N, C-alpha and C positions, 0 to 999 in steps of 0.2 A: 500813463507813461507813452511817451510819442516814439513812434517807430519809424525807422529810416525807411524812406521809398526804395522800392524794389529795383536793383540795378537794371538798366535799359536792356543790356543782352538777356538777362533772365527773362524780362517780360516778353520779348521777341522769340525768345526760345518756347516759351509755352504757347505764343499765338501759333509758331511753326507747328507744335505739337496737335494743335487743335486741327489746323488745316490738314495736318497728315490723317488724324482719325477721321475727318469727313470724308478725304478720298479712299481711306481704308473701306470705309462703308459703300462708296460709290462702285469702286473696282470690285468688291465683294460681291455687290449686286449684279455686275457683269458676270463673273466668272461662276459662283456657286450655283444660281439657279439654272443654269445651262447643264451642269451635270444632273441635277435632279430631274430636269425636265428631258432627258435623254437626247440632248445636244452635245454630247461628248462622244468619242467614236474610236473604234478600234485603232485606227490612225489618226492621232499618235497616243490619246491618253491610255487607251486599253492596252497597247503594246508596252508603253513604258511602265505601267501599274503591274503587267504581268512580270516584267523584268525585275520589277521591286521583289516580288515574291520569291523569285528564284534566287536573287542574292540574299535576301534574308534567310533563306534555307540551305545556303552554301553550295548552290549550284549555277551554272553559266547559262542564261537565258539563250534561245535560239530565234530564228525567224519564222518558225513553223506556224506561227499565229496567222501569218499573211502570205507565205511563200512556201512553195514546194521544195525548194532549195534546203540542202542539209548544211546550213552555216550558223555560226554564233551572231548573236545581234551586233555585236561589236564589228562585224563585216558591213552593217547597214549604216550604222553611226557609232562613232567611237566616243561613246558617252560614258565617262567615269564618274558623273555625279550620282546615277542611279544606285550604284553599290554603297555609296556615302548616305544616301537618304533611305535606304530600304529598310532600317530598323523602325523608321516612323509609321510603317503599314500597321503596327502594333496598337498605334495610337490613333491614327486618322484614317485607317481603312482605305478604301478606293478614293478617298478625297486627299489623299498624302500629298501627291505633287500639285494639285491646285492649291494647297494652303501653302506650300514651300513657295510657288510662284506668286503668290499674293503678298505673302511676307517680303520677299525678295524685291518686289517693286517698290514697297514701302521704304525698305532698307535703302535701296539705290536712290529714292528720291531725297532721303535724309542726307545721303552722301553728297548729292547735287549740292545741298545747302551748304553742308560743311566745306566742300572744295571752293564753293564760291567765296565764301568767307576768308578762307585761307589765301585765295588769289586777290584780295583786297576790297571785295565787295562788302558795302554795309548791310547790316541785318535785313532791312525791307526788301533791298535788290535781292538778296541771297534767297529770300522767301519766294520772291517773285520767280526766280528761276526754277525753284521746287515746284511751284504751282505750274508752271509751263511744261515741266517734264510729266508731271502727273496728269496735266491736261492734254498731252500730245496724243494724237489720233492712234499712232502707233502702239501705245501703251494699251489703249482700249481692244485694239485690233487683237493684239496677243493674247489679252485677258478672255477675249470672247471665243479664242480658239485653242481648246485643250492646253496641254503643257508642253513647252520645250525648254530643254536645258540652256539654250542660248539666251532666253529671257533671263534667267537667274544670272548667267555670266555677265550679261551688259549691264546689270545693277552692281556688280562688283567693280566696274570700272572707274567711277568716281572716287571710290575708296583707294583703288590702287594708285591712282593720280595723287590723291591727297597723301599717302604715305610716302611716296616718292618726293613731294614737294616739302614734305616737313623733315626729309632725311633719314627715313625709317626704312634702310635698306632690307633688313630681314622680313619686316612686315610687308614691304613692297613685293619681294620676292615670293612669299608665300602666297599673297593675293594674286601675282602674277602666274602662279603654278595652278591655282583654282580655276581662273580665267581658262588657262591653256587645256585643262583635262575635260572642258565642258562638252567639247564637239571637236571633230576632226580639223576642221577649218578655221578655228578660231585664232590660231597661231598666224594666219595670214592678216589677221586684223590687230592683234593686240602686239604683234611683233612690229611692225611699223609704228604702232603708237609709242612702244617703249624707246624706238629710235628717235622719233620726235622729241620725247621727253628728255632724251639724253643730250638734246641741242637746246633746251628750253633755259633762257636764264633764270627763270624762277625755280629751277633745281639746282640743288647745293652740287658743287664740284666733285665731293665725294660719291656722289650718287650717279654721276653721269656715266662711267665707265661699267658700274654694275647694270644701268638701264640699257646700255647700248649691247652688254652681253645677253641680257634678257631678249631684247629686239631680235639678234640673229638666232638665239635658241629659239624663238617663239616661231620664227619662219622655217627654221630646219626641222623642228618637231613636226608641223603640220605636214611638210613636204615628205617626210619619212612616213608618218602615218597614212597620208592619201597614197603615196607612191609605192609603198612596199608593205607596210602593214595590214592594212584592209585588204589589199588584192591577196595576201597570202592567206587570209582568214576566209575569203569568199569562195564558194563553190565553183566559180568560174575562173577564179583568179583574176579578177578585175575590180576596179573601183567602181561601184555601182552609181556614183552620183555626179560623174563627170558629164553633166548635159550642158555643154558649151561648145556647140558646133563652130561657133564663130572662132574659136580658139584651136580648132582641130579634133581629131578623133580619140585623143588621150591626153592625160596630164604632161606627158613628155612633149607634146607638140605646142604647148601654151607659151612656154618662153620665146620661141621662134617667132609665133604669131604676134606677140607684143611688137617686136621689131619690124616684122615685114608688113603690117598694114594698121599703122596707129591712127590715122584718119578713119579708116572704116569702123575701129574700135571705139572711136571718140563719137562717131555719128550714132553708134548702136547704143550709147548711153541715154539718148534722146528719142531715137526712131526704131520702130519694129524692125527687127532684123531676121525674124523667122516667117513672117507673113501670116498673121493672125487676125481675125476680125478686131477691130478697135485697138490693135496692138498699140500703135503710135500714141493714141488718146489714153491709154493705160499708163503708159510711161510719163507723158506730160502731165497726167492727173497727179501722179505721185510728186512729181518734181514741183508743181504749183502748190500742192498741199503742204509739202515739206517747206517750201519757202515761207508761205503764208503763216504757218505754225511756229515759226522762229528759226527756220533754216537760214533766213536773211543774216542771223546773227553769226552763222558759221562763215560768212564772206566777209564780216567785219573782225572775226577772230580767224584769221587763215590756218593758224596751227591746229586749231580744234576741227577746221573744215578739211584739212589734209587727213585728220584721223577718221573722218567719216569716208573719204575717198575709197579705201579697201572694200568695205562694206556696199558701196554703191556699185562697182565694178561687178562684184560678185553678184549682185542682184539683178542689175540691167544687162549684163551679158549672158545670163542664163537663158536656155532654150524654152523654157516655161512661162509664159505670161502670167501667171498667177505670182511668180516671185517679183515680177515688176511693179505689182500692184500694191494699193494702199491698204490690202486685206491681210489677215493672219498674222504672223510675227516675223514677217520678212523686212519690218524697219526697226523692230525695238532696240538694236544696237545704237540708232541715232537719237534714241529718247535722252539719255543723259548727256550727249553731247550738246544736243539743242537747248537742255536746261541751264548748263554751265555757260554755253556760249552767249545766251541770252542775259543771263545776271552781268558777265562780263562786259558785254556792249552796253547795257543800260547804266552800268556803273561809270561808264567814260563820258556820259551826258549830263551836263549840267544846266542850271536855269530852270525858266518857267515851264519848259519843255517836260521836265520830269514830274510835273503834276499830273499830267494826263497820260503821257506815252506808255508807262507800265500797264496802266488800265488798259489802254489800246491794245497792246501785246496780248493780254490775258483775253481780250474779246476777239482777237483774230483766231487765237488758238482754239478757243471754244468753238468758234464758227466752223473750223475746218473738222473738229470732231463732231458736230452736229452733221455736217455735210456728210462725213464719213458714214454716220448712222441712217441717215435719210436717202442719199442717192449717190451712188458712184458708177463710174465707167465699168469697173470690174464688178462681176455678180459676186454676192455673198449672201448668206441667209441672216436678213437682217433682225430676224426675231431674236437671234443670239445677243444682239448688241443694244435694241432699243429698251432700255430698263424702264423708260417712261411710258411704256404700252403694257396693257393686259396680258398680250400674247407672249411677252417674254417670260411669263410666271405661270402660265397655265397651257394646258394641251386639250385637244379634241377628245381625249379619252382619259379614264381614270388612271392617273399617273400612280397612284398610292397601289392600287391594285396590281399594277405591272410589277412593282417592286416587291409585293409579297409574293408574287408568283415565282420571281427569280430567287428570292430568299429561300423558296421551297427546295430548290435544287441543290442536293448535298455537295458539301465543300469538295469531296474527293471524287465526283463525277468528272468525267471528260465532257466538254460541252463545246457545240459549234453554234455561233450566236450571230445574228445579224449585228451589223456594225455598231448602232448606237446602244446595243445591250452589253457589250464586250467590256467597256470599262467597268461595269456593275459585277461582272463575273470573272474579272481578271486574276483575283487572288485564289488562285488554284493552280495545280501543277500543269494542266493542259487545257487550252481553250483555243478555239480556232474561230476565225471570221468566216462566216458562211459566204460562199458555198463550199468552202473546204469543210469536209466532214470527217474522212478517215475513221478513226475508231470511237467517233463522239458516240455517247450514250443518251444525250439530249441535244435536241434542236430547238433553238429560240428564234421566233419570228416577232416582229413589230410591224404589222403591216400598213400601218399608218406613217411609218416613218421611210425615209429614203432607201431604196433597195440596194444602192450601191454595194458591191461593184457589179451588179447585175442591172439589167435594164428591167423596166415595170412589168413588160409581157412576160419576160423569162422568170422573173421572180414570181408572180401570180402564178404561172405553170408549174413551176417547181413546187410551190406551196400545196397546189391542189393535188399534185401527184404523191407527195409525201404523206398527205392527210388520209388519203384512200389507199396509201401502203400497208398492208397487215404486219410489216416488220415494224411498225411505229405506233404507238398509241398516245392519245391527247393525256398529257400530265397535269396541264393548267391550261385554261383559256378564259381570258378576260376580252373586253372590248377592244384594248389595245395590244394584246399579245397572245400568241399560241406556243405553248412550250410541248414539244413532243419527246417522247420517252420510247427508247429503243426496247422493243418486246424481247424478253429473255429467251436465250436459245434460237434468237431468230437468224435466219441465213439470208435475210433479204438484201445484205450488202455483198 
């Protein structure tokens, strides 16, 4: 009996799924070995995993892990994803947030493909857009650096846009809400995006008013959270993360600065405005890599380009040059926009050019990612990202022995640990990042790792003194770690 040939869309869907599995392995190789090899840190995976424990046990997490201030964690970042994800710790343990982030990236990539198809791109071009997103250097950078809820939120963007394009107002509103609660400043991004969608001819008339309302709600939400709610929760009654000297001393100064010095602000998008070494190079490197990796398509798709603008100004006007750079999670919001824009730009091209241009686009995106892994103006630990080198998977000490030493610490014990150990010890009521000790019963040191926030000399001297302190005894010691236990009835502190 003859069988009918498989429909073309079905074949392409299977191919897309195969590509997704391939990138699932690649991005898994970036993220998961880092956690096992103690390349995740108190800030931020340890802090957020510790918050999961508290939410799962019905209590509110605070900032005591890394601050002396007595304030809720929501005063530092208004992240409502953590209580939603907290039950997952009973399944995935300290790996929970890394698994969530990994799955979110895959979901976002599939959303890019679906959105490109809904916008008129053919299956091969939609698949190309998905590949561009998964190859984007910003995705690799985010996967290499702990967990951040804005990564998860960014991956919801194509699904939000798809819902509105299909006239699914309720679904769109739900996704908008999920985007909004991920972080205090996301409303300043998703709000303008919703306003742009309200004027998009591809969005039905019945959706435009709800989209406009969402846009206003998003901006107002973030303004209230940043300007009123978080300062009210903070111990010093201020918003901790307004590090925008170019805009003024506080959030209230920003609107007047936008009017008073537009040319200075425009220049600051490309030129160092705080005076750090290689500052302008860091900014220009990001712009160049963004353009080559697919950002050129944001110029050809100006509506999508405008959607990237709120993120770019928040990024480039910041006082911290690390935020300007290609490293960490500070460009992740651009990934789905670049993927969709590339697909739509390619969909407009006809003729012989289409035989080679998509492959050229992929090669350029891959080249940018390799450049990010190999050499950048901004410094980062490349062992976290070079999945093709042995150093990514091994350390100069016996990692399993260190894990066994940490597992020997009772779960009910209060621990102060060096930063790379904190994520592995976070599922307990109380844990601190050393040198915060307070009432800690165990101290954990990883001498081969970065001593942050101490300098190397201070760290070595502190460890030497504590090892000789009669109030502490050696609980476990390997070539990679030292665990000290408080001597019972000790008055050493």
